[in-house]
Structures are given as structure tokens and as C-alpha cells.
ROKE-966875 format. One record per residue (C-alpha): residue number from 1; residue in one letter; x, y, z. Coordinates in nm, 2 decimals, padded with zeros to 4 digits. Each point is the difference from the previous one (the first is absolute). Example, Ala and Ser with C-alpha at 12.3 -4.5 7.8 and 13.67 -1.06 7.14 Angstrom:
BEGIN
<1, 'a', <01.23, -00.45, 00.78>>
<2, 's', <00.14, 00.34, -00.07>>
END
This chain:
BEGIN
<1, 'x', <-00.01, -00.01, 00.00>>
<2, 'x', <00.16, 00.36, -00.09>>
<3, 'x', <00.01, 00.27, 00.25>>
<4, 'x', <-00.34, 00.17, 00.04>>
<5, 'x', <00.18, 00.32, 00.13>>
<6, 'x', <00.15, 00.01, -00.34>>
<7, 'x', <-00.33, 00.03, -00.17>>
<8, 'x', <-00.12, 00.25, 00.24>>
<9, 'x', <00.33, 00.23, -00.03>>
<10, 'x', <00.07, -00.05, -00.37>>
<11, 'x', <-00.27, -00.19, -00.20>>
<12, 'x', <00.13, 00.15, -00.32>>
<13, 'x', <00.35, -00.14, 00.04>>
<14, 'x', <-00.15, -00.35, 00.11>>
<15, 'x', <-00.22, 00.00, -00.30>>
<16, 'x', <00.29, 00.08, -00.25>>
<17, 'x', <00.21, -00.28, 00.16>>
<18, 'x', <-00.28, -00.26, -00.04>>
<19, 'x', <-00.05, 00.11, -00.35>>
<20, 'x', <00.33, -00.15, -00.08>>
<21, 'x', <-00.10, -00.32, 00.07>>
<22, 'x', <-00.35, 00.04, -00.18>>
<23, 'x', <-00.21, 00.04, 00.29>>
<24, 'x', <-00.27, 00.28, -00.01>>
<25, 'x', <-00.05, 00.14, 00.35>>
<26, 'x', <-00.35, 00.10, 00.06>>
<27, 'x', <00.08, 00.33, 00.17>>
<28, 'x', <-00.34, 00.14, 00.02>>
<29, 'x', <-00.11, -00.30, 00.19>>
<30, 'x', <00.25, -00.01, 00.24>>
<31, 'x', <-00.02, 00.41, 00.06>>
<32, 'x', <-00.39, -00.06, 00.05>>
<33, 'x', <00.04, -00.29, 00.24>>
<34, 'x', <00.27, 00.16, 00.21>>
<35, 'x', <-00.21, 00.34, 00.02>>
<36, 'x', <-00.30, -00.20, 00.11>>
<37, 'x', <00.21, -00.19, 00.27>>
<38, 'x', <00.14, 00.33, 00.11>>
<39, 'x', <-00.32, 00.16, 00.04>>
<40, 'x', <-00.16, -00.33, 00.20>>
<41, 'x', <00.30, 00.00, 00.22>>
<42, 'x', <-00.06, 00.38, 00.08>>
<43, 'x', <-00.36, -00.06, 00.09>>
<44, 'x', <00.09, -00.33, 00.21>>
<45, 'x', <00.26, 00.21, 00.20>>
<46, 'x', <-00.26, 00.28, 00.05>>
<47, 'x', <-00.26, -00.23, 00.11>>
<48, 'x', <00.23, -00.19, 00.24>>
<49, 'x', <00.11, 00.33, 00.15>>
<50, 'x', <-00.37, 00.11, 00.05>>
<51, 'x', <-00.08, -00.34, 00.15>>
<52, 'x', <00.29, 00.04, 00.24>>
<53, 'x', <-00.11, 00.35, 00.10>>
<54, 'x', <-00.35, -00.11, 00.05>>
<55, 'x', <00.09, -00.31, 00.20>>
<56, 'x', <00.19, 00.24, 00.24>>
<57, 'x', <-00.30, 00.21, 00.05>>
<58, 'x', <-00.22, -00.30, 00.04>>
<59, 'x', <00.25, -00.13, 00.28>>
<60, 'x', <-00.05, 00.35, 00.16>>
<61, 'x', <-00.37, -00.01, -00.01>>
<62, 'x', <00.01, -00.35, 00.14>>
<63, 'x', <00.21, 00.08, 00.28>>
<64, 'x', <-00.23, 00.28, 00.10>>
<65, 'x', <-00.32, -00.20, -00.04>>
<66, 'x', <-00.11, 00.23, -00.28>>
<67, 'x', <-00.23, -00.12, -00.29>>
<68, 'x', <00.20, -00.16, -00.26>>
<69, 'x', <-00.29, -00.10, -00.27>>
<70, 'x', <00.07, 00.27, -00.24>>
<71, 'x', <00.38, -00.03, 00.02>>
<72, 'x', <-00.05, -00.37, -00.06>>
<73, 'x', <-00.19, 00.02, -00.30>>
<74, 'x', <00.27, 00.24, -00.13>>
<75, 'x', <00.25, -00.26, 00.07>>
<76, 'x', <-00.21, -00.27, -00.16>>
<77, 'x', <-00.03, 00.19, -00.32>>
<78, 'x', <00.36, 00.06, -00.03>>
<79, 'x', <00.08, -00.37, 00.07>>
<80, 'x', <-00.24, -00.08, -00.28>>
<81, 'x', <00.15, 00.26, -00.25>>
<82, 'x', <00.36, -00.13, 00.11>>
<83, 'x', <-00.10, -00.34, -00.08>>
<84, 'x', <-00.13, 00.08, -00.36>>
<85, 'x', <00.32, 00.23, -00.05>>
<86, 'x', <00.24, -00.28, 00.09>>
<87, 'x', <-00.18, -00.27, -00.21>>
<88, 'x', <00.03, 00.26, -00.29>>
<89, 'x', <00.37, 00.07, 00.08>>
<90, 'x', <00.08, -00.39, 00.00>>
<91, 'x', <-00.18, -00.03, -00.33>>
<92, 'x', <00.23, 00.27, -00.15>>
<93, 'x', <00.32, -00.13, 00.18>>
<94, 'x', <-00.08, -00.33, -00.17>>
<95, 'x', <-00.04, 00.14, -00.34>>
<96, 'x', <00.33, 00.18, 00.05>>
<97, 'x', <00.17, -00.33, 00.10>>
<98, 'x', <-00.15, -00.15, -00.29>>
<99, 'x', <00.12, 00.28, -00.22>>
<100, 'x', <00.34, -00.01, 00.13>>
<101, 'x', <00.04, -00.40, -00.02>>
<102, 'x', <-00.06, 00.03, -00.37>>
<103, 'x', <00.28, 00.24, -00.08>>
<104, 'x', <00.34, -00.16, -00.12>>
<105, 'x', <00.33, 00.09, 00.14>>
<106, 'x', <00.17, 00.31, -00.15>>
<107, 'x', <00.29, -00.09, -00.22>>
<108, 'x', <00.34, 00.08, 00.11>>
<109, 'x', <00.17, 00.29, -00.19>>
<110, 'x', <00.26, -00.21, -00.13>>
<111, 'x', <-00.24, -00.25, -00.14>>
<112, 'x', <00.01, 00.06, -00.38>>
<113, 'x', <-00.31, 00.16, -00.18>>
<114, 'x', <-00.20, -00.21, -00.21>>
<115, 'x', <-00.38, -00.14, -00.06>>
<116, 'x', <00.06, -00.39, -00.03>>
<117, 'x', <00.24, -00.28, -00.03>>
<118, 'x', <00.13, 00.13, -00.33>>
<119, 'x', <00.16, 00.30, 00.17>>
<120, 'x', <00.19, -00.23, 00.26>>
<121, 'x', <00.38, 00.03, 00.00>>
<122, 'x', <00.24, -00.29, -00.04>>
<123, 'x', <00.29, 00.08, 00.26>>
<124, 'x', <00.22, -00.28, -00.07>>
<125, 'x', <00.02, -00.34, -00.15>>
<126, 'x', <00.21, -00.29, 00.16>>
<127, 'x', <00.12, -00.31, -00.13>>
<128, 'x', <00.04, -00.14, -00.35>>
<129, 'x', <-00.29, -00.18, -00.19>>
<130, 'x', <00.15, -00.33, -00.11>>
<131, 'x', <-00.28, -00.22, -00.02>>
<132, 'x', <-00.13, -00.10, -00.34>>
<133, 'x', <-00.29, -00.21, 00.14>>
<134, 'x', <-00.36, 00.10, -00.13>>
<135, 'x', <-00.19, -00.26, 00.19>>
<136, 'x', <-00.24, 00.11, 00.27>>
<137, 'x', <00.06, -00.13, 00.37>>
<138, 'x', <-00.34, -00.18, 00.00>>
<139, 'x', <00.12, -00.20, -00.33>>
<140, 'x', <00.35, -00.09, 00.14>>
<141, 'x', <-00.10, -00.18, 00.31>>
<142, 'x', <-00.32, -00.21, 00.06>>
<143, 'x', <00.06, 00.05, 00.36>>
<144, 'x', <-00.17, 00.33, 00.01>>
<145, 'x', <-00.37, -00.10, -00.06>>
<146, 'x', <-00.27, 00.26, -00.06>>
<147, 'x', <-00.25, -00.27, -00.13>>
<148, 'x', <00.02, -00.18, 00.34>>
<149, 'x', <-00.04, 00.32, 00.20>>
<150, 'x', <-00.30, 00.09, -00.21>>
<151, 'x', <-00.17, -00.32, 00.10>>
<152, 'x', <00.09, 00.06, 00.37>>
<153, 'x', <-00.08, 00.38, 00.00>>
<154, 'x', <-00.06, 00.16, -00.31>>
<155, 'x', <00.19, 00.25, -00.27>>
<156, 'x', <00.31, 00.18, 00.13>>
<157, 'x', <00.15, -00.26, 00.22>>
<158, 'x', <00.27, -00.26, -00.04>>
<159, 'x', <00.13, -00.31, 00.17>>
<160, 'x', <00.38, -00.06, 00.02>>
<161, 'x', <00.14, -00.34, 00.05>>
<162, 'x', <00.33, -00.18, 00.04>>
<163, 'x', <00.31, 00.20, -00.09>>
<164, 'x', <-00.22, 00.31, -00.09>>
<165, 'x', <-00.16, 00.01, 00.36>>
<166, 'x', <00.37, -00.05, 00.13>>
<167, 'x', <00.13, 00.28, -00.20>>
<168, 'x', <-00.26, 00.23, 00.11>>
<169, 'x', <00.07, -00.10, 00.36>>
<170, 'x', <00.37, 00.07, -00.07>>
<171, 'x', <-00.05, 00.35, -00.14>>
<172, 'x', <-00.21, 00.10, 00.31>>
<173, 'x', <00.26, -00.12, 00.24>>
<174, 'x', <00.26, 00.16, -00.19>>
<175, 'x', <-00.18, 00.34, -00.04>>
<176, 'x', <-00.07, -00.02, 00.39>>
<177, 'x', <00.36, -00.05, 00.06>>
<178, 'x', <00.12, 00.29, -00.19>>
<179, 'x', <-00.27, 00.22, 00.17>>
<180, 'x', <00.12, -00.11, 00.34>>
<181, 'x', <00.35, 00.05, -00.10>>
<182, 'x', <-00.09, 00.38, -00.09>>
<183, 'x', <-00.14, 00.04, 00.35>>
<184, 'x', <-00.37, -00.06, -00.04>>
<185, 'x', <-00.16, -00.18, 00.27>>
<186, 'x', <-00.22, -00.29, -00.12>>
<187, 'x', <-00.35, -00.04, 00.09>>
<188, 'x', <-00.29, -00.29, -00.02>>
<189, 'x', <-00.31, 00.19, -00.07>>
<190, 'x', <-00.38, -00.05, -00.03>>
<191, 'x', <-00.13, -00.05, -00.35>>
<192, 'x', <-00.31, 00.19, 00.06>>
<193, 'x', <-00.03, 00.37, 00.13>>
<194, 'x', <-00.29, 00.22, 00.11>>
<195, 'x', <-00.13, 00.32, -00.14>>
<196, 'x', <00.20, 00.22, 00.23>>
<197, 'x', <00.32, -00.17, -00.13>>
<198, 'x', <-00.09, 00.04, -00.35>>
<199, 'x', <-00.12, 00.36, 00.05>>
<200, 'x', <00.33, 00.07, 00.14>>
<201, 'x', <00.19, -00.12, -00.30>>
<202, 'x', <-00.23, 00.16, -00.24>>
<203, 'x', <-00.16, -00.33, -00.16>>
<204, 'x', <-00.34, 00.11, 00.16>>
<205, 'x', <-00.25, 00.15, -00.07>>
<206, 'x', <00.11, 00.07, -00.35>>
<207, 'x', <00.13, -00.33, -00.13>>
<208, 'x', <-00.24, -00.24, 00.17>>
<209, 'x', <-00.07, -00.16, -00.33>>
<210, 'x', <00.37, -00.14, -00.02>>
<211, 'x', <-00.05, -00.18, 00.34>>
<212, 'x', <-00.14, -00.33, 00.08>>
<213, 'x', <-00.24, 00.06, 00.29>>
<214, 'x', <-00.06, -00.30, 00.25>>
<215, 'x', <-00.22, 00.01, 00.29>>
<216, 'x', <-00.02, 00.22, 00.33>>
<217, 'x', <00.12, 00.30, -00.22>>
<218, 'x', <00.36, -00.16, -00.07>>
<219, 'x', <00.16, 00.02, -00.33>>
<220, 'x', <00.28, -00.24, -00.14>>
<221, 'x', <00.30, 00.22, -00.02>>
<222, 'x', <00.13, 00.14, -00.35>>
<223, 'x', <00.35, 00.01, 00.14>>
<224, 'x', <00.20, -00.02, 00.33>>
<225, 'x', <00.03, 00.38, 00.00>>
<226, 'x', <-00.35, 00.01, 00.14>>
<227, 'x', <00.09, -00.20, 00.35>>
<228, 'x', <00.37, 00.11, 00.01>>
<229, 'x', <-00.10, 00.37, 00.00>>
<230, 'x', <-00.28, -00.05, 00.23>>
<231, 'x', <00.23, -00.14, 00.27>>
<232, 'x', <00.05, 00.35, 00.09>>
<233, 'x', <-00.35, 00.14, -00.05>>
<234, 'x', <-00.06, 00.22, 00.30>>
<235, 'x', <00.33, -00.02, 00.12>>
<236, 'x', <00.27, 00.27, 00.14>>
<237, 'x', <00.33, -00.12, -00.12>>
<238, 'x', <00.33, 00.14, 00.15>>
<239, 'x', <00.23, 00.20, -00.22>>
<240, 'x', <00.29, -00.23, 00.11>>
<241, 'x', <-00.19, -00.31, -00.15>>
<242, 'x', <-00.04, 00.14, -00.37>>
<243, 'x', <00.02, -00.11, -00.27>>
<244, 'x', <-00.17, -00.32, 00.07>>
<245, 'x', <00.04, -00.26, -00.25>>
<246, 'x', <-00.24, -00.28, -00.04>>
<247, 'x', <-00.05, -00.30, -00.25>>
<248, 'x', <-00.24, -00.31, -00.05>>
<249, 'x', <-00.08, -00.25, -00.25>>
<250, 'x', <-00.37, -00.05, -00.06>>
<251, 'x', <-00.25, -00.11, -00.24>>
<252, 'x', <-00.19, 00.30, -00.16>>
<253, 'x', <-00.34, 00.01, -00.13>>
<254, 'x', <-00.14, 00.22, -00.25>>
<255, 'x', <-00.34, -00.01, -00.20>>
<256, 'x', <00.18, 00.15, -00.32>>
<257, 'x', <-00.31, 00.21, -00.06>>
<258, 'x', <00.05, 00.19, -00.34>>
<259, 'x', <00.25, -00.24, -00.13>>
<260, 'x', <-00.25, -00.24, -00.18>>
<261, 'x', <00.19, -00.16, -00.31>>
<262, 'x', <00.36, 00.12, 00.12>>
<263, 'x', <00.27, -00.23, 00.08>>
<264, 'x', <-00.24, -00.29, 00.01>>
<265, 'x', <00.29, -00.26, -00.06>>
<266, 'x', <00.23, -00.15, 00.28>>
<267, 'x', <00.12, 00.20, 00.29>>
<268, 'x', <00.00, 00.34, -00.09>>
<269, 'x', <-00.31, 00.12, 00.13>>
<270, 'x', <-00.16, -00.21, 00.27>>
<271, 'x', <-00.28, 00.03, 00.27>>
<272, 'x', <00.26, -00.16, 00.26>>
<273, 'x', <00.35, 00.05, -00.04>>
<274, 'x', <00.33, 00.01, 00.24>>
<275, 'x', <00.19, 00.32, 00.10>>
<276, 'x', <00.27, 00.12, 00.20>>
<277, 'x', <-00.05, 00.36, 00.13>>
<278, 'x', <00.22, 00.24, 00.15>>
<279, 'x', <-00.14, 00.28, 00.21>>
<280, 'x', <00.16, 00.28, 00.18>>
<281, 'x', <-00.12, 00.24, 00.26>>
<282, 'x', <00.24, 00.30, -00.03>>
<283, 'x', <00.06, 00.38, 00.06>>
<284, 'x', <-00.13, 00.24, -00.23>>
<285, 'x', <00.34, 00.18, -00.06>>
<286, 'x', <00.14, -00.36, -00.09>>
<287, 'x', <-00.28, -00.18, -00.18>>
<288, 'x', <00.11, 00.10, -00.37>>
<289, 'x', <00.35, -00.13, 00.08>>
<290, 'x', <-00.18, -00.31, 00.17>>
<291, 'x', <-00.19, -00.07, -00.31>>
<292, 'x', <00.34, -00.02, -00.23>>
<293, 'x', <00.12, -00.23, 00.25>>
<294, 'x', <-00.30, -00.22, 00.02>>
<295, 'x', <00.02, -00.01, -00.40>>
<296, 'x', <00.36, -00.11, 00.03>>
<297, 'x', <-00.12, -00.27, 00.23>>
<298, 'x', <-00.23, -00.13, -00.27>>
<299, 'x', <00.23, 00.03, -00.28>>
<300, 'x', <00.27, -00.19, 00.20>>
<301, 'x', <-00.22, -00.32, -00.04>>
<302, 'x', <-00.01, 00.03, -00.39>>
<303, 'x', <00.36, 00.04, -00.03>>
<304, 'x', <00.06, -00.30, 00.21>>
<305, 'x', <-00.26, -00.20, -00.21>>
<306, 'x', <00.20, 00.12, -00.30>>
<307, 'x', <-00.32, 00.13, -00.18>>
<308, 'x', <-00.01, 00.29, -00.23>>
<309, 'x', <-00.23, 00.29, 00.12>>
<310, 'x', <-00.07, 00.37, -00.03>>
<311, 'x', <-00.09, 00.28, 00.25>>
<312, 'x', <-00.25, 00.25, -00.11>>
<313, 'x', <-00.15, 00.29, 00.20>>
<314, 'x', <-00.37, 00.06, -00.01>>
<315, 'x', <-00.12, 00.34, -00.10>>
<316, 'x', <-00.25, 00.18, 00.20>>
<317, 'x', <-00.31, -00.13, -00.22>>
<318, 'x', <00.10, -00.35, 00.06>>
<319, 'x', <00.07, 00.00, 00.38>>
<320, 'x', <-00.20, -00.25, 00.23>>
<321, 'x', <-00.29, 00.16, 00.21>>
<322, 'x', <00.23, 00.03, 00.32>>
<323, 'x', <00.34, 00.07, -00.17>>
<324, 'x', <00.19, 00.33, -00.03>>
<325, 'x', <00.30, -00.18, -00.18>>
<326, 'x', <00.02, -00.31, -00.16>>
<327, 'x', <00.27, -00.22, -00.16>>
<328, 'x', <-00.10, -00.32, -00.19>>
<329, 'x', <00.23, -00.28, -00.06>>
<330, 'x', <-00.06, -00.20, -00.35>>
<331, 'x', <00.17, -00.35, -00.04>>
<332, 'x', <00.05, -00.12, -00.36>>
<333, 'x', <-00.22, -00.27, -00.12>>
<334, 'x', <00.12, -00.17, -00.30>>
<335, 'x', <-00.33, -00.15, -00.11>>
<336, 'x', <-00.16, 00.34, -00.02>>
<337, 'x', <00.31, 00.18, -00.14>>
<338, 'x', <-00.05, 00.28, 00.26>>
<339, 'x', <00.06, 00.12, 00.38>>
<340, 'x', <-00.30, -00.07, 00.23>>
<341, 'x', <-00.02, 00.15, 00.33>>
<342, 'x', <00.11, -00.23, 00.31>>
<343, 'x', <00.02, 00.26, 00.25>>
<344, 'x', <-00.13, 00.35, 00.10>>
<345, 'x', <00.19, 00.21, 00.25>>
<346, 'x', <-00.18, 00.30, 00.13>>
<347, 'x', <00.01, 00.29, 00.24>>
<348, 'x', <-00.34, 00.09, 00.17>>
<349, 'x', <00.14, 00.32, 00.19>>
<350, 'x', <-00.25, 00.02, 00.29>>
<351, 'x', <-00.31, -00.10, -00.18>>
<352, 'x', <-00.02, -00.34, 00.15>>
<353, 'x', <00.11, 00.11, 00.34>>
<354, 'x', <-00.25, 00.27, 00.02>>
<355, 'x', <-00.29, -00.26, -00.07>>
<356, 'x', <00.17, -00.24, 00.23>>
<357, 'x', <00.12, 00.24, 00.27>>
<358, 'x', <00.36, -00.11, -00.01>>
<359, 'x', <00.20, 00.26, 00.19>>
<360, 'x', <00.36, 00.06, 00.11>>
<361, 'x', <00.10, 00.14, 00.32>>
<362, 'x', <00.29, 00.25, -00.06>>
<363, 'x', <00.17, 00.24, 00.23>>
<364, 'x', <-00.20, 00.27, -00.17>>
<365, 'x', <-00.33, -00.16, 00.04>>
<366, 'x', <-00.24, -00.26, -00.18>>
<367, 'x', <00.01, -00.02, -00.38>>
<368, 'x', <-00.16, -00.23, -00.26>>
<369, 'x', <00.23, -00.28, -00.12>>
<370, 'x', <00.07, -00.07, -00.36>>
<371, 'x', <-00.05, -00.35, -00.13>>
<372, 'x', <00.17, -00.17, -00.32>>
<373, 'x', <-00.04, -00.35, -00.14>>
<374, 'x', <00.07, -00.21, -00.28>>
<375, 'x', <00.01, -00.37, -00.12>>
<376, 'x', <00.31, -00.19, 00.03>>
<377, 'x', <-00.12, -00.18, -00.21>>
<378, 'x', <-00.32, -00.12, -00.14>>
<379, 'x', <00.07, -00.36, 00.01>>
<380, 'x', <-00.20, -00.13, -00.28>>
<381, 'x', <00.15, 00.23, -00.25>>
<382, 'x', <00.35, -00.08, 00.13>>
<383, 'x', <-00.08, -00.35, -00.06>>
<384, 'x', <-00.11, 00.06, -00.36>>
<385, 'x', <00.31, 00.20, -00.08>>
<386, 'x', <00.23, -00.26, 00.15>>
<387, 'x', <-00.16, -00.27, -00.20>>
<388, 'x', <-00.03, 00.20, -00.33>>
<389, 'x', <00.35, 00.16, 00.00>>
<390, 'x', <00.17, -00.34, 00.09>>
<391, 'x', <-00.19, -00.25, -00.19>>
<392, 'x', <00.27, -00.19, -00.24>>
<393, 'x', <-00.27, -00.06, -00.26>>
<394, 'x', <00.00, -00.35, 00.07>>
<395, 'x', <-00.07, -00.18, 00.31>>
<396, 'x', <00.15, 00.21, 00.28>>
<397, 'x', <00.01, 00.33, 00.18>>
<398, 'x', <00.35, 00.10, 00.13>>
<399, 'x', <-00.02, 00.17, 00.34>>
<400, 'x', <00.16, 00.33, 00.10>>
<401, 'x', <00.31, -00.06, 00.24>>
<402, 'x', <-00.16, 00.14, 00.30>>
<403, 'x', <-00.27, -00.26, -00.04>>
<404, 'x', <00.21, -00.29, 00.00>>
<405, 'x', <00.05, -00.06, 00.37>>
<406, 'x', <-00.39, 00.08, 00.07>>
<407, 'x', <-00.11, -00.25, -00.26>>
<408, 'x', <00.27, -00.26, 00.04>>
<409, 'x', <00.08, -00.01, -00.36>>
<410, 'x', <00.11, 00.22, -00.28>>
<411, 'x', <-00.27, -00.08, -00.27>>
<412, 'x', <-00.37, -00.14, -00.01>>
<413, 'x', <-00.09, -00.27, -00.25>>
<414, 'x', <-00.35, 00.06, -00.15>>
END
């Protein structure tokens, strides 16, 4: 959530900043709501003051055994009026909260201008493309079975068996080991989250259609970012403890609403997938540098896996709802002859911490923390990249050196 004070103090500047990402701020609606809120608050405060004065007079009359009938009628009328005004004020405050929850984060000044992904900027390209393979991962091995998954659950699921299940497990362990080496504390987390948690990270209320809702107002998590960030919801953190670095492997669940017909084959776009998430809770003045550090942590895994990749910086118009600055990492997939996203590393500034009430206790006072996060990595897409970039065109997949000890072999027969 952006700072409402910024809207009140300089709405034109906020409007222009949001326009960079293609968001049209309903300035008139906010001004009218805020004016009505201010008027009602003034009226409520005046009624409360009148009631206090009359209550004092009532007490004096009562002490003198004087008639309080007329005064009590006045107090009752004020109470009724106050009740109605408070109800009206609560309606306005609720409307203002809904209005604020719908506004995306303000792009960081350093995020490049642009209206969509076509204006994203390639920052660097790492690794040489050597694979001549043109065969899709789903056709290379029969140990990734989407037909069997369809029988069990439906479309956009997969069953991994034998060496493919083992390779996925090895990738997960390897990625968590790298995260731990880089100072991230590992967590085992619930795979469901409540409304407050998903509102804190920006998934609700705006993106409910992307989530799987269960019972009891719980949702399956779309990413470990949700539970990891909410560990510190409504917490005051000592300045000596930041940055806090957290990681977790979880299954993630997304409805993929709006992606009908896209990437229907294989592991690229699934309802259920595995991911290693990195989250940092940090100081405002260091969060940009911390984002670059987190990006390095994610890139390190691809370098160790010897996979070609590129890093792109998202333009303002392509930023996610909660992000003010984002770098995507895209890995080379030979069967598609293009790079595909495998990680998104973002700085959310104080957008999530304002929603989640995450504060840092500094010598100068309490301040809102900044949150950053990124995938390190999306396991299914890493699995695809390892398979396709290392397929020998015949009957085996050569494993990257770093996975030999994890897997217990240097190659997989298919």
C-alpha cells in the first residue's frame, strides 16, 4: 500500500508517478472520499465534545438532586447522532481502504520508462549457447508424464518418476544449500495462507482469481513469499537484526487465470510447481543494494548449473503490482530457441510492510521496513533447462558438475 499522506500532500506527483506504469489514479474519487472523511471526523469530534460537556453537567445536576430529564434527552439525541455519524464514517473509511488497496506500488525512479514487456532492457547475457537440441523436454523423457497427471487431477499438472523425480529433489536440495551458504535462514511453512497474509503481500483483494481458495477462508499459497513475509507481520524488528534473510522450498499453486492456451505442454506453466524463494526484510536506505545482492544469489545457481541465461530489467509498465523495481532472469530453452523466465527479483520498498505493519526500531524511532524477494529458482523450469541443454540427442542427459554428488552419477539414461 502506498502512503496515503503522499496522496494528501502531493496528489499530482503520485498521479504522474503511477502513470509511468499505466495506472490511472481516480484523483476525483480520492479527493471526494477524503473530504467526506474529514467532514465526518470533524462532526464526530464535535459531538463527542458536546457529549462530554453535557455529561459533566448531568453529573453536577445529579449530585444536587436536580431534575436531569431534559439534559438526558439531549444526551440521548447526541448519542443517536454520534452512532449514525460513526457508522457513516466507518463506511467512508472502508471505502478509502478499498481504494488504497487497489493502487499499485510507485515505480522506483531508476526503473526504466516503458508500457509493456517490449520495453524491458537486457542488462547482461551470461553463458554460451552450445546445445543444438530442438526436442522439447516432454518428448526427451517419458518420466515426466502429464497424461497420467491429467487422469489424477486434470490439465496443467505433472507426474515425475524415477530419475526425473530424483533430479528434481537434487535441484531443490542444491538450491537450498546455496541459499543457506549465502546467509538465508531456511523455513518449513504452511502451504495455505489466510486473507490477512495474502492482503499483506498484495495478492488480495486484487488477484483473488489467480488463487486456489480452500475452506475456512484459506488459500493455497502462490509462492513462499507469502508465508515468509508474514512471519514478521505486526512485528517490530531491532535495527541490529536487519537485514533478515529467509528462504524456503514450497509447492506453489496458481490458477493461471488469463493464460488459457499458453504453454499447455510440459512443465512450463503448471497449477502446482516447486520453487525456492528468497526474502529479505531490510532497511530503506540499503534495500536497493540488497536487491542487487539477492539477484547475485539467484544468478549464482544458474552459473553453477552451467546454464545460459540473461538478466532483464523490467520497465515501469511491466512491473508487478507490489514491486517498485524488478529484474527477471531468463534461462535458455533450446526447444523454444529463446530465453524463458526462471526468476523474478523485486524490491517492494515499504509497500508490503505498510500493509503488513512490519517496522524496524531504530535509534531515531520506528520506521517501515523494506521487503525484497526473488526465486532461486523455479525448480520445474530449472529441470527443463538442465534436460534440454544437456541432452545428447540419443539416450542420455549429462548432468552439470555441481549435481554429480547430489545425484550420485554424472548422467541420466533415458
